[in-house]
C-alpha positions in Angstrom: 25.6 181.9 211.1 23.7 185.5 209.3 20.2 183.5 210.2 22.0 183.7 214.3 22.8 187.2 214.0 19.6 188.7 212.9 17.6 186.3 215.3 19.9 188.2 218.2 19.4 191.1 216.7 15.5 190.6 216.8 15.9 189.0 220.5 17.0 193.0 221.0 15.0 194.4 219.3 12.3 192.9 221.9 14.0 193.4 224.2 14.8 197.0 224.3 11.3 197.9 223.9 10.0 196.1 227.1 12.1 197.8 229.1 11.7 201.1 227.0 8.1 200.7 228.0 9.6 199.7 231.2 10.5 202.6 232.1 8.0 204.6 230.5 5.8 203.3 233.2 7.9 204.6 235.7 7.9 208.5 233.5 11.3 207.6 232.8 12.5 209.6 229.5 15.9 208.5 227.8 16.8 212.7 228.0 17.2 212.3 232.3 19.5 209.0 232.0 21.7 210.5 229.7 21.7 214.1 231.8 22.1 212.2 234.8 25.7 210.4 232.8 26.3 213.8 232.0 25.1 213.8 228.3 23.1 215.6 226.1 21.5 214.5 223.0 22.9 216.5 220.7 26.8 215.4 222.7 25.8 212.4 221.6 24.8 214.0 218.1 27.8 214.8 217.9 30.1 212.7 218.6 29.0 209.5 216.5 29.2 213.0 213.8 32.6 213.5 214.7 32.6 209.5 214.7 31.8 209.4 210.8 33.9 211.9 209.9 37.3 210.0 211.6 36.0 206.8 210.1 34.7 207.5 206.4 38.3 208.0 205.4 40.0 205.6 206.8 37.5 202.6 205.7 37.7 204.3 202.1 42.2 203.9 202.1 41.9 200.3 203.4 38.8 199.8 200.6 41.1 201.4 197.9 43.9 198.0 199.0 41.7 195.5 199.7 39.7 195.1 197.0 41.8 195.6 194.2 44.3 192.7 196.4 41.4 190.8 197.0 40.6 190.6 193.0 43.9 190.3 192.0 43.5 186.9 194.5 40.5 185.8 193.0 41.2 186.1 189.1 45.0 184.3 190.2 43.5 181.1 192.4 43.6 178.6 190.2 39.6 177.4 189.4 38.6 174.3 191.9 35.9 171.9 190.2 33.3 170.0 192.5 32.3 166.9 191.3 
């Protein structure tokens, strides 16, 4: 499963570089594309920072609940013998 996901990421990376090189050949930059959609690099960076600022406390709160629950379940689970 992890190997398949890694393979997909490698293919995506290669495809993105190829498309980026093709667009660069036509003198199209990332800033131009973003401006055509009404975004700026600074606005996207602000959006990402706000997203992490919102998600991180929620992630930590969920982890503070889930990790002890997982640990208790793991410790109380009867051992399995493989033979």
